[in-house]
Structures are given as structure tokens and as C-alpha cells.
N, C-alpha and C positions, 0 to 999 in steps of 0.2 A: 503286559503293557506297563511301561514306566510312567509314573505320575508326571504330567507335563512340568510342574514346578521343579521336580528333581532334575529334569533335563536342563533347565536353565541354571540351576545351582551348579551343575557340572561344568558350565561354560563361563561362569562369572565369578569374580572374587567375592570374598565374604563381606566386603564393604558395600556390595550391591544386593538389594532385596528384590527378589523376583517372585511373581505369582502368575500361574497359568492354569488353564484347564482345557480339556479336549472338546467340550460341548458348551452349549449356551446355558446360561443361568436364567431360568424362567422368572425368577424374582427380580432380576436386574432392571434398574430404571436409570434413565439419564437425568442429569441435572439440567435445568432450563438453559444454562449457558452452553450446553453440549448439543442440544436438540437441532440447532440450525445445520450442523455438519451432515446430518442424515435425514433432513426434512423430506427429501425427494428420493431417498434410497429404497431399493427393493427390500422386502422383509428379511431375507437372509443376510444381506449386508447390514441392515440395521441391528439385527440380533447379534452378529459378530462384534460390531462396533460397541454396542451396549455392554456386552459381557467383557470385552477387553477393557473398557473404562472402569467397570466394576473391579476387575483384577488390579488395575492401576491404583484405585483408591484403597484397596486392601493392602497393596504393597506400601503405599504411603503411610498407612496406619501402622504397619509393622516396622517401618523405618522410624516412626516417631514424629512424622510430619503431619500437618493437617490433611485429613482425607477429603480434600476440597474438589470442586468441579475441575475438570481438565478440558477446557475448550480447545478448539482447533485454531491455530494461529496461521501465520504466513507459511505458504507452501505446505499447508496441512500439518505442520509440526505441532505436537501437543504443547500447551502452555502449562508449565509446572508451577507449584507454589514457590515462593521466594526461597532461595538457597538449595533447591532440589534440581537434579538433572535426571533424565530418564528417557525411556523409549517404549513404544507400544507396537505390537504386531498382531495381526489376526489373519487367518486363512482357513480353508476347510480343515477341520480337525485340530485347530489350535487357536487359542486366544491368550495373550500374555502381555506382561509389562515388567519392566525392571527399573528401579529407582535407586538413587544414592544421594548423599549430601555432597554439594558442590565443593566443599572444602576438602573432601577426600577423593572424589572422582570428578574430573572436569567434563566428561561427556560419555554418553552411553549410546551404543547402536545395537539394534536387535531386529532380527527378521526370521520368519518361518515361512516355508513354502512346501507344498506337496512334493514328495520326492519322485518326480516324473520328469521326463525330458522336456526341455523348452520347445515351444512351437517352432516350426520351420522358419528359419531366417532370423530368429531372435538372437541366437548366439553371435551371429555375424554383426548384429547391430550393437551389442553390448561388450564386445571384446575385439582385440586385434590379433594379428597372426601369431605374435609371440605368446600371448596368453593362450591361444588355441593350441599351440604346440605343447605347452606345459600340460594342458588338460588331456591331450591325446596320450602323452607319456604316462600320466597318472591312470588313465583309463586302461592302459595295457597292464599295469601292475595291480590295480584295484578296480576290476570291472564292475563290481556291484554298487559302486557309487555313481550317481548321476552328476558328474563333475560340471556339466554345463549349468544345471540348476544351482549347484553349490556356488559357482562363480557369481551367478545372478544374485543369489541371496546375500552373499558376502558383500557385494557392491551396494546392495540396499542398506546393509548395516553400516558400511562406510559412510554413505550419504547421511544417514541418521545421526552418526557421530560427528560428522563434519558441519552440518547445517547450524546447530546451536552455537558453534564456535565462530561462525562466519556470517550467517544470515544470507549466504549466497548459494546458488545452485551449483552442483558438481555433476558434470556429465559423466556417463559411463566411461568415456575415453580419457578422462582426466585423472584416473587412478589405475595403476597397473596392479592387478590382483594375482597373487601367487599363492595358491593353496598347497598344503602338504598333506600327505597321507596320515600323519600323526595327529590329525585333528586340529591343526592350527592353520592360520593364513596370515599373510601380510599384504598390505596395500600401500604401494609407494605413490605419492602424489606427483602428478605431472604439471601441477600449477603451484604457485606460491601458497603455502599453508598458513594457517592462523598462528599468531604468536600467543603461546600459552605459558604462563609462569616464566616469562622472559625469554623463551626459546621458540623457534619456529617448529611447528609440527610438520614433518616431512612425510609422514605416513602413519598408518594405523596397524596394530596387530590384534588379531582376534582368534576365536576358537569356533569350531563347528562340530556338529554331531548329526548323524543320520539315525533316526529312531522312530519306530511306529509309523512308518510311511511318510515321515517328514524330514526335511533338512532344515536345521536351525543354526543360525550364525549369530555371534554376539561379540561386541567390543566394549571394553571399559578402559577409558584413558585416565590413569591415576594422576593425582596431583603430583607435580614435579616431573612428569615424563617429558622427555625431549620430543 
């Protein structure tokens, strides 16, 4: 089994610091500012959230930023220390975070999901006919990848990269996701994108990996990117 942190290192540039683990840290505790987010959560959800926050603080420390509390803000997005961008994800078998300095990376998206099929009807809700046709072609060529779950995860990463730049919701139908068998994906925005470094962002490019029963997707929008 590959170390979870190594999986993220394979997906993200060196300017991004990532920390992840496959199980919960029994010594992990939440800062008071973080408690409200899981005050009514079941034990498993609370444990995943707590460990993921601990991974995030570890990543901040490795970056050289204050290992501060990371409360939940609008639309459940994490609130990072000044000058830092990042993303957090957790699911069964994975808890992780990735952070970078904002002057090097403008936004980060990260998502991990169990590598199993989406429930019935979900693919139709999060994709259109053109996207599903691409997935069907990929499934014929590379049948051991759950392309439906990969699309879902990649769109989650797109949203996490989008929201800090805009403060706005992005619907599944508002980005066209095109994955490739080479471990990359691109997402073209179907709505006006944010202006970053003087240019409109019209889409996002990312990477994906299927490893140890998980599909993991990640995006890092470097400074100066169109």
C-alpha cells in the first residue's frame, strides 16, 4: 500500500505541501473554533474531520505557516491563515489536506472518494450526455477505472478550486469535465470565470490517480495561469 501522502505528492506540484493518512489519529483534537462544524456529527464523521484538520495543521507547519485553527466558513469551505490557500478532503480510508502560499498558487482543489460505482441515478444528475459519452469511451479502453466516480471526484475538486476565487456556488452542470486515461483531466467552465492575475479563468486542469481502493483528484492553479 502506498503512503497516502505520497499519492498526493504524485498529483500536486512541489509548491504545494500535502499531508494525508489512511486512518484516524487517536490523539487528534479540534481547536475550539473548529468544534461547531461537527457538534452534531456522528462519531465516524467527527473522527474523519478531526484527523483531516490535524493533517491540515501539519501541512501548514511544513509550509512554514502558522499551524492555526482552520474553522469552517461559507459553504463549508475551510478558512486558512492569511496568505495561504488549500483544500481538505476525507472519506472512508483517506484524510488529507494540501496547502500552498497564495503568491505561488492561487487556488487548490482536492477530493478523495472510495473507488466504487456511483449510486443509481447520480451520474445522470452530475453529468450531461456529452460527458457520459466520453466516460463510455474511456470505460471501453480502460475498464478497471470507475470513470463515473472519477468524474464526480474531479468535479468536487473543481468546485473546491473555484469557490475561494469567487465565493459563489458552481453547479455540476456549469463545468464540463473531460478526463483522460493518462491521469489528467480538464474542466471547462460554462459560466463566466473569476479574473485571476488580470485574466479570466475559463477552466481548470488537474490530475487523478486510482490507488488502494480510492480515486483521488487534485488541482493547483499556479500564479500567472490563464
